[in-house]
C-alpha positions as CSV (number, residue, x, y, z in Angstrom):
1,M,0.0,0.0,0.0
2,T,1.3,3.5,-0.9
3,D,2.1,5.6,2.1
4,D,0.3,8.9,1.7
5,R,3.0,10.6,3.7
6,L,5.4,10.1,0.8
7,T,3.1,11.0,-2.1
8,R,2.5,14.3,-3.8
9,D,-1.0,14.4,-2.4
10,N,0.0,14.3,1.2
11,L,-2.6,16.7,2.7
12,H,0.1,18.4,4.8
13,L,1.6,19.7,1.6
14,S,-1.6,21.6,1.0
15,E,-1.5,23.5,4.2
16,A,-0.4,27.1,3.8
17,T,1.8,27.0,6.9
18,N,5.4,26.5,7.7
19,L,5.8,24.5,10.9
20,L,9.4,25.5,11.4
21,A,8.5,29.2,11.0
22,D,5.6,28.8,13.4
23,R,7.9,27.3,16.0
24,I,10.4,30.1,15.4
25,G,7.7,32.7,15.6
26,T,6.6,31.7,19.1
27,H,10.1,32.2,20.5
28,A,11.5,35.1,18.5
29,P,11.5,38.3,20.6
30,R,9.3,41.1,19.6
31,Q,12.1,43.6,19.6
32,L,13.7,42.0,16.6
33,G,11.0,43.4,14.4
34,I,10.6,40.1,12.6
35,E,7.2,41.2,11.2
36,G,8.8,44.2,9.5
37,C,6.9,46.5,12.0
38,A,8.5,49.2,14.1
39,I,8.0,49.0,17.8
40,N,5.1,51.1,19.2
41,C,3.4,51.5,15.8
42,P,0.3,53.8,16.1
43,K,-2.9,52.0,16.3
44,G,-4.2,50.9,12.9
45,V,-0.8,51.3,11.3
46,E,0.8,48.1,12.2
47,D,-1.4,45.9,10.1
48,Y,-0.7,48.0,7.0
49,V,3.0,48.0,7.6
50,R,2.9,44.2,8.0
51,A,0.9,43.8,4.8
52,G,3.6,45.7,3.0
53,I,5.8,42.6,3.3
54,A,4.7,39.4,1.5
55,P,3.8,36.5,3.9
56,A,6.5,34.3,2.4
57,T,9.1,37.0,3.0
58,R,8.0,37.4,6.7
59,V,8.4,33.6,7.1
60,A,11.8,33.7,5.6
61,Y,12.9,36.7,7.8
62,R,11.7,34.9,10.9
63,A,13.7,31.8,10.0
64,D,16.8,33.8,9.1
65,L,16.8,35.9,12.3
66,A,16.2,32.7,14.4
67,H,19.3,31.2,12.8
68,F,21.3,34.3,13.5
69,E,20.1,34.3,17.1
70,A,20.8,30.5,17.6
71,W,24.4,31.2,16.5
72,G,24.7,33.8,19.2
73,G,23.8,36.9,17.4
74,T,21.8,39.7,18.9
75,V,19.9,42.8,17.8
76,P,21.4,45.4,17.9
77,A,24.5,43.7,16.4
78,S,27.9,45.2,15.6
79,A,29.6,45.0,12.3
80,T,32.2,42.6,13.8
81,E,29.5,40.3,15.0
82,V,27.7,40.2,11.7
83,S,31.0,39.6,9.8
84,S,31.9,36.8,12.2
85,Y,28.5,35.2,11.5
86,L,29.1,35.4,7.8
87,S,32.6,33.9,8.1
88,A,31.3,31.0,10.3
89,H,28.8,29.9,7.7
90,A,30.6,30.8,4.5
91,G,31.6,27.2,3.8
92,T,28.1,25.7,4.5
93,L,25.6,28.2,3.3
94,A,25.1,29.5,-0.2
95,V,26.1,33.1,-0.9
96,A,22.4,33.8,-1.8
97,T,21.3,32.5,1.6
98,L,23.9,34.6,3.4
99,T,22.7,37.7,1.4
100,R,19.2,37.0,2.4
101,R,20.2,36.6,6.1
102,L,21.8,40.1,5.9
103,A,18.6,41.5,4.5
104,A,16.7,40.1,7.5
105,I,19.2,41.5,9.9
106,S,19.0,44.9,8.2
107,V,15.2,44.9,8.4
108,A,15.3,43.9,12.1
109,H,17.5,46.9,12.8
110,G,15.4,49.3,10.7
111,A,12.3,48.1,12.5
112,C,13.8,49.0,15.8
113,G,15.0,52.4,14.5
114,L,18.6,51.3,14.6
115,A,21.4,51.8,12.0
116,S,22.1,48.6,10.2
117,P,25.6,47.0,10.6
118,T,25.1,45.3,7.2
119,R,26.0,48.5,5.5
120,S,29.4,48.8,7.1
121,L,32.5,48.5,5.1
122,L,33.6,45.4,7.1
123,V,30.5,43.4,6.4
124,R,30.4,44.4,2.8
125,A,34.1,43.4,2.4
126,T,33.5,40.1,4.2
127,L,30.6,39.2,1.8
128,R,32.7,40.3,-1.2
129,G,35.5,38.0,-0.1
130,I,33.0,35.1,0.4
131,R,31.7,35.6,-3.1
132,R,35.2,35.5,-4.6
133,E,36.1,32.5,-2.5
134,H,33.0,30.4,-2.9
135,G,31.4,31.8,-6.0
136,T,27.9,33.1,-6.5
137,A,26.4,30.7,-9.1
138,Q,23.0,29.5,-8.2
139,T,21.6,26.1,-9.2
140,Q,18.9,26.7,-11.7
141,A,16.0,24.3,-12.3
142,K,16.3,22.3,-15.5
143,P,13.7,23.4,-18.1
144,L,11.0,20.9,-19.0
145,L,11.3,21.3,-22.7
146,R,8.4,20.7,-25.1
147,E,9.5,17.3,-26.3
148,N,10.1,16.0,-22.8
149,L,6.8,17.4,-21.6
150,F,5.0,15.5,-24.4
151,A,6.9,12.3,-23.5
152,V,5.7,12.8,-19.9
153,L,2.1,13.3,-21.0
154,G,2.2,10.3,-23.3
155,A,3.2,8.1,-20.4
156,M,0.2,9.1,-18.3
157,G,-3.0,7.2,-17.8
158,N,-6.6,8.3,-17.2
159,S,-7.0,8.1,-13.5
160,R,-8.3,11.2,-11.6
161,R,-4.8,12.1,-10.6
162,D,-3.6,11.6,-14.1
163,V,-6.3,14.0,-15.4
164,R,-5.4,16.6,-12.8
165,D,-1.7,16.3,-13.4
166,R,-2.1,16.6,-17.1
167,A,-4.0,19.8,-16.7
168,L,-1.5,21.1,-14.2
169,L,1.5,20.4,-16.4
170,L,0.0,21.8,-19.6
171,L,-1.4,24.9,-18.0
172,G,1.8,25.5,-16.0
173,F,3.9,25.2,-19.2
174,A,1.6,27.2,-21.5
175,G,1.2,30.1,-19.1
176,G,4.8,30.1,-17.9
177,F,3.4,30.2,-14.4
178,R,5.4,30.1,-11.2
179,R,4.2,27.3,-9.0
180,S,2.7,29.7,-6.5
181,E,0.7,31.3,-9.3
182,L,-0.5,28.0,-10.6
183,V,-1.9,26.7,-7.3
184,S,-3.5,30.1,-6.5
185,L,-5.8,29.9,-9.5
186,N,-9.6,29.8,-9.0
187,C,-12.4,28.9,-11.3
188,S,-13.4,32.6,-11.4
189,D,-10.0,33.4,-12.8
190,I,-10.7,31.6,-16.1
191,E,-12.5,33.2,-19.0
192,R,-13.3,31.2,-22.1
193,V,-12.8,32.9,-25.4
194,R,-12.8,31.8,-29.1
195,Q,-9.0,31.4,-29.2
196,G,-8.8,29.4,-26.0
197,M,-9.0,31.0,-22.6
198,V,-7.8,34.0,-20.6
199,V,-6.3,33.5,-17.2
200,A,-6.5,36.5,-14.8
201,L,-3.6,36.4,-12.4
202,R,-4.6,38.4,-9.4
203,R,-1.2,38.5,-7.7
204,S,2.3,37.2,-8.2
205,K,5.8,37.3,-6.8
206,T,6.6,40.5,-8.8
207,D,3.1,42.0,-8.2
208,Q,2.6,42.0,-4.5
209,E,0.2,45.0,-4.7
210,G,-2.3,43.0,-6.7
211,V,-2.4,45.0,-9.9
212,G,-2.9,41.7,-11.8
213,R,-2.4,40.8,-15.4
214,R,-4.1,38.6,-18.0
215,I,-2.5,35.7,-19.8
216,G,-3.8,34.1,-23.0
217,I,-3.8,30.3,-23.2
218,P,-4.4,29.3,-26.8
219,L,-6.1,26.2,-28.0
220,G,-3.4,23.5,-28.7
221,R,-2.5,22.5,-32.2
222,T,-1.7,19.0,-30.9
223,R,-3.6,16.4,-28.9
224,H,-1.9,18.0,-25.8
225,C,-4.2,21.0,-25.5
226,P,-4.0,22.9,-22.2
227,V,-7.6,24.2,-22.6
228,T,-9.1,20.8,-23.2
229,A,-7.0,19.3,-20.4
230,L,-8.2,21.9,-17.9
231,D,-11.8,21.5,-18.9
232,G,-11.5,17.7,-18.5
233,W,-10.1,18.0,-15.0
234,L,-12.8,20.4,-13.8
235,A,-15.5,18.3,-15.3
236,Q,-14.3,15.0,-13.9
237,A,-13.6,16.5,-10.4
238,E,-16.9,18.4,-10.6
239,I,-15.2,21.7,-9.6
240,K,-17.3,24.7,-10.4
241,Q,-16.0,27.3,-8.0
242,G,-13.0,27.8,-5.7
243,S,-9.5,26.5,-6.2
244,I,-8.7,24.7,-9.4
245,F,-5.9,22.3,-8.4
246,R,-6.6,20.2,-5.3
247,P,-5.2,17.1,-3.7
248,V,-6.6,13.7,-4.7
249,D,-6.4,10.9,-2.2
250,R,-5.5,7.3,-3.0
251,H,-9.2,6.5,-3.4
252,G,-9.6,9.1,-6.1
253,H,-11.5,11.5,-3.8
254,V,-10.9,15.2,-4.5
255,R,-10.2,17.3,-1.4
256,E,-11.4,20.8,-0.8
257,A,-8.0,22.1,0.1
258,R,-5.8,23.9,-2.4
259,L,-2.7,22.0,-3.8
260,S,0.5,23.4,-2.3
261,R,3.5,24.9,-4.1
262,E,5.7,22.0,-2.9
263,A,3.2,19.5,-4.5
264,V,3.9,21.0,-8.0
265,S,7.6,20.1,-7.7
266,I,6.8,16.6,-6.5
267,I,4.4,16.1,-9.4
268,V,6.9,17.2,-12.0
269,R,9.6,14.9,-10.7
270,Q,7.4,11.9,-10.2
271,R,5.9,12.2,-13.7
272,L,9.3,12.5,-15.2
273,S,10.4,9.4,-13.4
274,E,7.3,7.5,-14.5
275,A,8.1,8.4,-18.1
276,G,11.6,6.9,-17.8
277,L,13.4,10.3,-17.6
278,D,15.9,11.4,-14.9
279,P,14.1,13.8,-12.6
280,S,17.3,15.2,-11.1
281,G,17.5,19.0,-11.2
282,F,13.8,19.4,-12.1
283,S,11.3,21.3,-9.9
284,G,8.0,23.2,-10.2
285,H,10.0,26.0,-11.8
286,S,10.9,23.7,-14.7
287,L,7.5,24.3,-16.3
288,R,8.1,28.1,-16.5
289,A,11.7,27.6,-17.5
290,G,10.6,25.1,-20.1
291,L,8.2,27.5,-21.8
292,V,10.9,30.2,-22.0
293,T,13.6,28.0,-23.3
294,S,11.3,26.1,-25.8
295,A,9.9,29.4,-27.1
296,A,13.4,30.9,-27.5
297,Q,14.4,27.8,-29.5
298,A,11.3,28.3,-31.7
299,G,12.4,31.9,-32.4
300,V,9.8,33.7,-30.3
301,S,10.9,37.2,-29.5
302,T,11.9,38.0,-25.9
303,W,9.2,40.6,-25.5
304,K,6.5,38.1,-26.5
305,I,8.0,35.6,-24.0
306,R,7.9,38.3,-21.3
307,Q,4.3,39.1,-22.2
308,Q,3.4,35.5,-21.3
309,T,5.6,35.0,-18.3
310,G,5.5,38.5,-16.7
311,H,9.3,38.8,-16.5
312,S,10.1,42.4,-15.8
313,S,13.1,42.7,-18.1
314,D,15.0,41.0,-20.9
315,T,17.8,40.4,-18.4
316,M,15.7,37.8,-16.5
317,V,14.8,36.0,-19.8
318,A,18.3,36.3,-21.3
319,R,19.8,33.4,-19.3
320,Y,17.2,31.0,-20.7
321,V,17.6,32.3,-24.2
322,R,21.4,32.0,-23.9
323,D,21.0,28.3,-23.0
324,A,18.5,27.7,-25.8
325,N,20.8,29.3,-28.4
326,L,24.1,27.6,-27.4
327,F,24.2,25.5,-30.6
328,V,22.5,28.0,-32.9
329,E,25.2,29.2,-35.4
330,N,27.8,27.8,-33.0
331,A,31.3,29.2,-33.7
332,A,32.8,25.7,-33.5
333,S,30.2,24.0,-35.6
334,C,31.8,25.0,-38.9
335,L,35.3,24.3,-37.8
336,L,35.1,20.7,-36.4
């Protein structure tokens, strides 16, 4: 019997909580300003100040400050103390993680009305040295390219989970969605049009103020159509309102809860494995990266790619385009 604790539909994966962060939050001192709020905020102001920082960022700040405190750090902290903290973890934590820890420490000081030690020459020089010594390259999720996506879809059956996962993979790829955006979608966000459907994205990582944007999902030219797949899932699961993507238990019952961001990554890796492909390096972000890379290989302009994905600049898209074009008119191809 399959242990639901190890499956992508573990109901705990659908809870919008972070148990570690909750434990940290109960012990972290108020004066650290971990919620991004200054001490003694006027009545009615604190909630708005807190709302100015995304929930996920607040969770990250709580965890980062708790780690600093567990090491022996305090707020207020001196530049020497912060530099020593960086040095102590330079060999074990990624540069990006250390940079985020500095951001949390800086926010904590600002919330208390204190000057941040992270701006000191000593701390900046220490971090610069760590970058030179340990490098700054970040591991990127492998893109799930069009041909591999089709191989994955071809290996899937017709169970309720299969129908859901087919819709999730195709919509995630076609819309270039982040995993958080994908699982946040509700039935009311979908508008059917002659060319396919329009998805209203209410909020995203780069749109914390909820301005929103609309993404066109065209009817597919192959049997793998994202519009048809989504309609099939909603019909089979009898979902008419509320969240679109939900957990399905081992008996095929659809739960009311919303699928979690972590579940998207698990689904991608498990489906790749079931199709006989190596899932190493793939995650929920592979759908978004796969669209960008596949579109670049097909000659789609960067501004049209950005229109679909919502990237703020060509710089963010360029790294995918560079990888996609590594062998296009390659300088060595005509020499060897």
